[in-house]
N, C-alpha and C positions, 0 to 999 in steps of 0.2 A: 504494500500500500504506500509506504513511504516513497519508494523510488518512482512509482507511477505519478504521485502528486508532485514530486520535485520535477520530474520530466515535463509534466503539464505546465507548471509555472515557468520553467525555462523556455519552453516552446512558445507559450502564449504571451508572456509578459516581459521577457528580456530580449533585447536585440543582441546582436553578436558582441558589440562593444561592452554592453552591460554584463553579458554572460562571462566575459573575460575578467571584468573588474570586480564583480560581486561573487564572493564565495558563498554559494547557496547550499545550505544543509537544513536539517530538520529543525534547527533552533534559530535560523535567520529570521529576524523580524520582517514580516511581509507588509503589513499595513503601516506600521509606524515608520518603516524605512521608505515607503512610497512605491515599493515593487508592485503591490496590489492596492488599487484604489477602490472606491465604492462600486464603480461600474464593473471592474474586474472581479470583485467579490461575488457579484451576481452570476457571472459566467463560471467562476470556480465552484460556486454552490451547485449550479446545474450539472457541471461535470461530476461532482461527487455523488449527487443524487442518481444520475444515470449509471455511473460506473459501479456503485455499490448498492443500487436498488433501494435507496432510502429516501425519506422525505424529511428534509431539515426544516423544522418550523422557523419562521421568520424571527421569532423572539430569541431563538438560539443562534442565529446566524449573525453574531455580533463581531465587531472588530477584534475584540479580545479572543474570541473563539477561532478567528481566522488569522491571527497574527503570526503563528508559526505552524510549520507542518506538524509538529508534535501536538499542538492544541487542536489542529484540524483532525488528526487521527483519533484523538481522544473523543472529540465530538461525534465523529462517524461511528466509532465503536460503541459509545453510549447509546446512540440512537438505534443502532442495530440490536443491541442487547435489550432495549426497551420495547422493540417491535414485536 
């Protein structure tokens, strides 16, 4: 899951120059660093929902929940467990 999300972020939100400058890992701040903005967060949410067949409630799709890949994985796992 971690690598799929990291690959998605690299491919969708980073251009070649950014990809070389930014060391992206599961703890890299996404929202607070500007890699993911509010519009990108919506597409990332859709990607997660389709890929893992979950429905992420809007009230749980917060900037805090989407700020790192680690927090995104925790959110998806929590929703999958509660389903």
